[in-house]
Structures are given as C-alpha cells and as structure tokens.
C-alpha positions in Angstrom: 65.2 100.2 103.7 62.5 101.3 106.1 63.5 102.5 109.6 63.9 99.5 111.8 61.0 100.5 114.0 58.8 100.3 110.8 59.7 96.8 109.8 57.0 94.1 110.3 57.7 91.2 112.7 58.0 88.9 109.6 60.6 91.2 108.1 62.6 91.2 111.4 62.5 87.5 111.8 63.9 87.1 108.2 66.7 89.5 108.9 67.6 87.8 112.2 67.7 84.5 110.3 70.1 86.0 107.7 72.1 87.9 110.3 71.6 91.1 108.5 70.0 92.5 111.6 70.3 91.8 115.3 67.7 92.1 118.0 69.9 94.6 119.9 70.0 96.9 116.9 66.3 96.8 116.5 65.4 97.3 120.2 67.8 100.2 120.3 66.1 101.8 117.4 62.5 101.1 118.8 63.6 102.7 122.1 65.1 105.7 120.5 61.8 106.1 118.4 59.6 105.8 121.5 61.6 108.4 123.2 60.7 110.9 120.4 57.0 110.0 120.5 56.3 109.2 124.0 56.1 112.8 125.5 53.3 113.4 122.9 51.4 110.0 123.1 51.6 108.7 126.6 51.2 105.2 125.3 53.5 103.3 127.7 53.8 102.3 131.2 56.7 100.4 132.8 59.1 101.4 130.0 62.3 99.9 130.9 65.1 100.4 128.3 67.8 98.3 130.0 65.5 95.4 130.7 64.4 95.4 127.1 68.1 95.6 125.9 68.9 92.8 128.2 66.3 90.6 126.7 67.6 91.7 123.2 71.1 90.7 124.0 69.9 87.1 125.1 68.0 87.0 122.0 70.9 87.9 119.7 73.0 85.1 121.5 70.3 82.5 120.7 70.2 83.6 117.0 74.0 83.5 116.7 73.9 79.9 118.2 71.1 79.1 115.6 68.8 78.3 118.4 65.9 80.8 118.6 63.7 80.3 121.6 60.6 80.5 119.5 58.7 82.0 116.6 59.0 85.6 117.8 62.4 85.6 119.3 63.8 89.2 119.4 60.7 90.9 118.1 59.7 93.8 120.1 56.2 93.6 121.9 54.1 95.7 124.2 51.5 94.3 126.6 48.4 96.1 127.8 48.4 97.2 131.5 45.7 94.6 132.4 47.6 91.6 131.4 49.6 90.5 134.4 53.3 90.3 134.0 55.3 88.6 136.8 56.7 90.9 139.3 54.8 94.0 138.0 51.6 95.7 139.5 48.4 95.4 137.4 46.7 98.7 138.1 43.9 98.3 135.6 44.4 102.1 134.6 43.0 103.3 137.9 44.8 105.1 140.7 42.3 103.4 143.1 44.1 100.0 143.4 47.2 99.2 145.4 50.3 98.6 143.4 50.8 94.7 144.1 53.3 92.7 142.1 51.7 90.0 140.1 53.0 86.5 141.2 52.8 85.1 137.5 52.5 86.1 134.0 48.9 85.9 132.5 48.6 83.5 129.7 49.2 86.0 126.9 52.3 87.5 128.5 53.6 83.9 129.3 53.1 82.7 125.7 55.0 85.8 124.2 57.9 85.4 126.6 58.2 81.8 125.7 58.2 82.7 122.1 61.3 84.9 122.8 59.5 88.2 122.2 61.2 91.4 123.9 58.8 93.1 126.1 59.5 96.8 125.6 56.7 98.1 128.0 53.3 97.7 129.3 50.7 100.0 127.5 48.1 102.4 129.1 44.4 102.1 129.5 41.5 103.9 131.1 40.1 103.0 134.6 39.1 99.4 134.8 39.0 99.2 131.0 35.5 100.7 131.1 36.0 103.5 128.7 36.7 103.8 124.8 39.3 106.5 125.4 42.7 107.0 126.8 41.6 108.8 129.9 42.9 107.4 133.3 43.2 108.4 136.8 46.5 106.4 137.0 48.2 107.0 133.6 48.9 110.2 131.7 46.2 111.1 129.0 47.0 108.9 125.9 46.6 110.5 122.5 46.2 109.5 118.8 49.3 109.9 116.7 47.3 110.9 113.6 45.9 114.0 115.4 47.3 114.7 119.0 44.0 116.5 119.8 42.2 113.2 119.4 42.2 110.1 121.5 43.4 106.7 120.3 40.2 104.9 121.6 40.1 102.4 124.2 40.3 100.6 126.4 43.5 99.2 124.6 44.5 102.9 124.1 48.2 102.7 124.5 48.5 99.6 122.5 46.7 101.2 119.5 48.7 104.5 119.7 51.9 102.3 119.9 51.2 100.3 117.0 50.3 103.3 114.8 53.3 105.3 116.0 55.8 102.4 115.4 56.7 101.2 118.9 57.8 97.9 117.2 55.5 95.6 115.3 53.6 93.6 117.9 51.0 94.7 120.6 48.4 92.9 122.6 45.0 94.3 123.9 41.9 93.0 125.4 38.2 93.5 124.4 34.9 92.9 125.9 32.8 95.3 124.0 35.3 96.8 121.3 38.3 97.5 123.2 40.7 96.0 120.5 38.7 96.9 117.5 37.5 100.5 118.3 41.1 101.8 119.0 42.5 99.8 116.2 39.8 101.6 113.8 40.6 105.0 115.2 44.4 104.5 114.9 44.3 102.9 111.5 45.9 99.5 112.6 44.7 95.9 112.3 43.2 94.5 115.4 41.7 90.9 115.9 39.1 90.1 118.7 39.4 86.3 118.4 36.7 83.7 119.2 36.1 83.5 123.0 38.6 81.1 124.5 41.0 81.1 121.5 43.5 83.2 123.3 43.5 82.1 126.9 43.4 85.0 129.5 43.2 85.3 133.3 40.9 86.2 134.7 38.3 84.9 132.2 34.8 86.0 132.0 32.1 86.0 129.3 32.8 88.3 126.4 36.4 89.0 127.3 39.1 88.4 124.7 42.9 89.2 124.2 44.2 89.5 120.7 46.8 91.1 118.5 47.1 94.7 117.5 49.4 95.2 114.6 50.0 97.2 111.5 49.5 94.1 109.4 47.5 90.9 109.1 50.6 88.8 108.7 52.0 90.1 112.1 48.7 89.3 113.8 48.7 85.7 112.3 52.4 85.4 113.7 51.1 86.4 117.1 48.1 83.9 116.9 50.5 81.1 116.4 51.8 81.9 119.9 48.8 83.3 121.7 46.3 80.5 120.9 48.1 77.7 122.8 45.6 76.4 125.4 46.0 77.3 129.2 44.3 75.7 132.1 44.0 78.9 134.0 41.3 80.0 131.4 38.1 77.9 132.3 36.8 78.9 128.6 40.1 78.1 126.8 39.6 76.1 123.8 41.1 72.7 123.3 44.4 72.5 121.3 43.7 72.7 117.5 46.1 72.4 114.6 45.3 75.8 112.8 47.5 76.7 109.9 48.0 80.3 111.0 50.7 80.5 108.4 48.1 80.1 105.7 46.6 83.5 106.2 47.6 84.5 102.7 45.2 82.8 100.4 44.9 85.6 97.9 41.8 87.3 96.7 40.6 84.2 95.0 39.4 83.2 98.5 36.6 85.9 98.1 35.2 84.4 95.0 31.6 83.1 95.7 31.7 84.0 99.4 28.3 85.3 100.9 28.9 88.6 102.7 26.6 90.4 104.8 26.9 94.3 105.0 25.6 95.9 108.1 25.3 99.6 107.8 22.7 100.4 110.5 23.6 98.9 114.0 19.8 99.4 115.1 20.8 101.7 117.8 23.5 104.0 119.1 25.1 106.9 117.4 24.2 107.4 113.8 26.8 106.5 111.3 28.9 109.5 110.0 28.5 109.8 106.2 32.3 109.5 105.7 32.5 106.3 107.7 29.5 104.9 105.7 31.1 105.9 102.5 34.4 104.3 103.2 32.7 100.9 104.4 30.5 100.9 101.2 33.6 101.4 99.1 35.2 98.5 100.7 32.1 96.3 100.1 32.2 97.2 96.5 35.8 95.9 96.3 34.9 92.6 97.8 31.9 92.5 95.1 34.4 93.1 92.4 36.5 90.3 93.6 33.6 87.8 93.2 32.0 87.9 96.5 28.2 88.3 96.9 27.3 91.2 99.2 23.8 91.5 100.7 22.7 94.3 102.8 21.5 93.2 106.4 18.8 94.5 108.5 19.8 95.9 112.0 19.4 93.4 114.7 20.7 95.0 117.9 18.0 97.0 120.0 18.3 99.7 122.6 16.9 97.3 125.1 19.9 95.0 124.5 22.4 97.8 124.6 20.9 99.4 127.7 20.7 96.0 129.4 24.3 95.2 128.9 25.2 98.9 130.0 23.0 98.4 133.3 24.6 95.2 134.2 28.0 96.4 133.7 27.1 99.6 135.9 26.1 97.1 138.7 29.3 95.1 138.3 31.4 98.2 138.5 29.5 99.5 141.4 30.3 96.2 143.2 34.0 96.8 142.4 33.9 100.3 143.9 32.2 99.0 147.0 35.4 97.1 147.6 37.4 100.0 147.8 38.2 102.3 150.7 36.5 105.8 150.7 39.9 107.2 149.7 40.2 104.6 146.9 36.8 105.4 145.5 37.7 109.0 145.4 40.5 108.2 143.1 38.4 106.6 140.5 37.6 108.9 137.5 34.3 110.9 138.3 32.8 109.6 135.0 33.2 106.1 136.0 31.9 106.8 139.4 28.8 108.5 138.2 28.2 105.7 135.7 28.6 103.0 138.4 26.8 104.7 141.2 23.8 105.2 138.9 23.0 101.5 139.4 22.4 101.9 143.2 18.8 102.3 142.6 18.4 99.1 140.4 16.5 96.3 142.3 17.1 92.6 141.9 14.5 92.2 139.2 16.0 95.0 137.1 19.5 93.6 137.4 18.1 90.2 136.4 16.3 91.6 133.3 19.6 93.5 132.3 21.6 90.4 132.6 19.3 88.7 130.2 20.2 91.0 127.5 23.6 89.5 127.0 21.9 86.3 125.8 19.3 88.0 123.9 22.2 89.8 122.1 24.0 86.5 121.4 20.8 84.9 120.1 20.0 88.0 117.7 23.7 88.2 116.4 24.0 84.4 115.7 20.6 84.5 113.9 21.5 87.6 111.9 25.0 86.2 110.9 23.8 82.5 110.0 23.1 83.2 106.2 26.6 84.6 105.7 30.1 83.5 105.6 31.4 86.8 106.9 29.9 90.2 108.0 31.1 93.6 106.9 30.4 96.7 108.9 31.8 99.9 110.4 33.8 99.3 113.5 32.6 102.6 115.0 29.9 105.0 113.7 32.3 107.9 113.9 36.1 108.7 113.7 38.3 109.5 116.6 36.9 112.1 119.1 38.6 114.6 121.4 41.3 113.1 123.7 39.8 114.7 126.8 36.4 113.1 126.4 35.8 109.7 128.3 33.3 108.7 125.7 32.0 110.3 122.5 28.7 111.5 124.1 30.4 112.8 127.1 27.4 111.6 129.1 27.9 108.9 131.8 24.3 107.9 131.4 24.7 107.2 127.7 28.3 105.9 127.6 28.0 103.1 125.1 26.3 104.6 122.1 29.3 104.0 119.8 29.8 100.2 120.5 26.6 99.0 118.8 28.7 97.4 115.9 31.3 95.8 118.1 29.6 94.4 121.4 27.4 92.0 119.6 30.3 89.8 118.5 31.7 89.6 121.9 28.3 88.2 123.1 28.3 85.8 120.2 31.8 84.6 120.8 32.5 85.2 117.0 35.9 86.4 115.9 35.8 90.0 114.5 38.6 92.2 113.3 39.2 96.0 112.4 41.2 96.8 109.4 41.7 100.3 107.9 39.5 101.0 104.9 40.0 104.7 104.4 40.3 108.2 105.9 38.1 111.1 106.7 38.4 114.4 105.0 40.6 115.4 107.9 42.8 112.5 107.7 41.5 110.3 110.4 41.5 106.6 109.9 38.3 104.7 109.5 38.0 100.9 110.3 36.1 98.1 108.5 34.9 95.3 110.7 35.2 91.8 109.4 33.3 89.2 111.5 33.3 85.6 110.9 31.4 82.5 112.3 32.4 81.2 115.6 35.8 79.6 115.6 36.8 80.8 112.2 39.5 83.1 113.4 41.8 82.0 110.5 39.1 82.7 108.0 38.7 86.3 109.3 42.6 86.7 109.0 42.3 85.2 105.4 39.5 87.8 104.4 41.3 90.6 106.0 44.5 90.0 104.2 42.7 89.7 100.9 41.2 93.2 101.6 44.8 94.4 102.3 45.6 93.4 98.7 42.5 94.9 97.3 42.5 98.3 99.0 44.3 101.3 97.6 47.7 102.8 99.0 47.4 103.8 102.6 48.5 107.1 103.9 52.1 107.1 105.4 52.2 106.3 109.0 52.3 109.4 111.4 55.7 110.7 112.4 56.8 112.2 115.6 56.5 115.9 116.1 59.9 117.8 115.9 61.1 118.6 119.3 
C-alpha cells in the first residue's frame, strides 16, 4: 500500500467508508511528512498540527456514526494565503499589510469546511500574487520539490509545491493570468482554472478564478463538486447547475472525432523551449492516435495585448501601493515596487488604451478557439526557473513574457487546465494546457482524464531529502 500521504482523496474516502483507515491516522501521517519536507520547501503558512488533528478526530467520530459531514469529510486540504479563512490574517504574501483576522471564510474555504475537509495549513504566495514565483516579502522563499534550486512557480506557489510533495491530496489556488496552471506545470501536478464564476470567490474581479490543484484529475473533480456551489458574495457567480462531476471518467473514446486546436506559438513572449515543444507535440500525437482531429493554430495574442494588460496591472498595483504608509511601501518586494512605480508616468489616455487590451484579448481568444472543441498548448514556454528569481526574465519592465499561453483564457473566461505531459532532460516537469469552450469545465476534466490514460508512466513523485 502507498504511504497515506500519497493516497488520493478518492482512495481515502473509500478507506474511511470501509473503516480500514481513519482521518486521524491520515492526518498524523500527512503532518509527519510535512515536517520532513517543510524545512526545504516553505510551502505552508499557519501550519497548526493540533487544530488539524482536532478536525480529524471530529471527522473520525462522524464516520464511526455513519454520518460524514460531506463529500470530503476527513480529507486533508490546504488553502492559499489569499483565500480568507475566518479568524486568520490574509497577508496576500506581503509584509506590507497589517495582519487583521478575517471576519469570515471566503467562499472556497467555506465550501471545503462544509464538506468536512481537514484544513492542514494555508499555503505561501508572492507579494499580492503578482509574480509567477515563490518569492515573498512575508513568507520564506518557496522551492520546487523536483529540484530545490528551482521555484515552484506562482502565484499559487505553496499549493503546487505541497501537492507535488504529498502534503495530502487536495489544494486550492487562484489564477488571474496563469497562477494555478503555471505552478501546476512546473511542479508536475494537475491544476484547473475554471470558467469565470464557476467557483465563487471573494473579492471577485474580471479574470480571477479559484480552482483545484491535485495530483489527479479525479481528485480535482471531487473538489469541483464542492467548490462550484454558488455564493452570493461573488457578483460573477454562475447560477446553480446540475453538473455530473462524477462523470469525469468517460474513457479515451471521448476523444474520437473531437476537433482539437494545437497552439505552439503564442504570438509573443518568451520563445518555446524545444523540450517543451517536443513534449506538447508528443501529447498531440497521442490525441490523434485516439481518434481526435488535431489542427495547428495560428498565434493570436500580440505584444500590444500583453503589454496593455501589463501596464493596466502596473497602475492597479501602484494604486494599491499608494494606500500604504511609507514604511509599508518599503516592505514590498523591490521588484514589485519598481514594476508598479513605472506606471506613475502613464496618463489617462494611456491607461484607458491599456485597459482596452483585456477586451481585445478576449475577442481574439474566443475567435481563435471557435472552430475547435478544445485547444492544446504548452502551459509555459519554459521549465521551472531559479527559485530566487521573481520572474523568468528577472526584469520588472518585462515581467509577463512567460504567461502568453495562459492569460488569454482568463480574459475569455474559458476553463483551462494544466496536466503533466513529460519531463525535461534534467527531470523537470512539463505541462500541457487543455482549454475548453466557456462553461465546459466538465469537458476539460474529461479530456484531461483521457490524457491521463493515454500518457506513459510518470516519474515517481519527489521524496524529502534525508535530514
């Protein structure tokens, strides 16, 4: 039998039902495993073993009565720093903000608690979530369990590292330009950015989504049963819909006759590494062999679009910095400060022009995807980069060159997932992005699960270094 911390949520729930395992046993094992890994990874914040064990004991009692609280009762879960949990501060990865206890759980945290999940810890992130790395002025530097000299990606940095290292099966991150999919790709796990509004979140804003980060598609589907329930606090929350999340396993027959677009050139940003391109092309061939029709797509994102979104986000971040005291501003990562303060010279017309690129990106993405059922592409043009770097370029004036494959689907509100499709010659994971039409979240899970069945054996999950 696999170590308890390596078991999927589905396996744990089956064991709880049969009484062959208890939530207390599992949580103890997960906590011991985290203790071995955490000095190297720095994936967690608010790791509170006694609180987790108390939740596990309550879950154990419910299972013994035959009355689990919900579909995730007793399953360990982590929640990203920026998803509020009642009574805990929400630092957003930065030392600049006061640590004020949150008055209530944000919707994703509330749904997980209602379902009986055991909250093991919050997970680390960079300042304001505005980096694709684990570099933070508040949290210790997060690292990638596949190679501790590399970062896990971000902004859901700790969540991805925790999933890859086996801190239990279920983790939740957020994504506004790739912050679930990029670290999922670089850590070799599965991550789903749902359609906008499918998973309610607070505060909501255009492009922002919360979603599951897991080792398997099946565990992500389990989480979506819970996370997708509507919540009035999110003004963009989708209406209640009866989605058969348990029908994610439709086999490889689901692929026969599908029209799949293959995007190998984003149109701008960093060039695609040959090993990344090769892994994605090999994945596309597997889809073809299973009966799908694969067609090469022309690039549709432009530097004008990417730069416009960048400039608008700089101005938004500058406004955030201006709410801080001089002491607070001084605590923000210098890379973030430099990036945001570069917007100070933009005039109203320039900011307006920048803001229009979000809609331009949306139109271009929807138009390019219209002929296809699903679109395949790299998640990132490169594999994981040095942990100490805030961004692959290291340049605060060119910080988004690696998100050209991911950010379009935030703007178009389409579901998009990252699933491991291979490894570099140095053993670093490579992610395949699968994007679907708007609202087809279940379809993306089904296509991803079919690919799980098609792909070859995966490398073993990384193990904690010896003390």
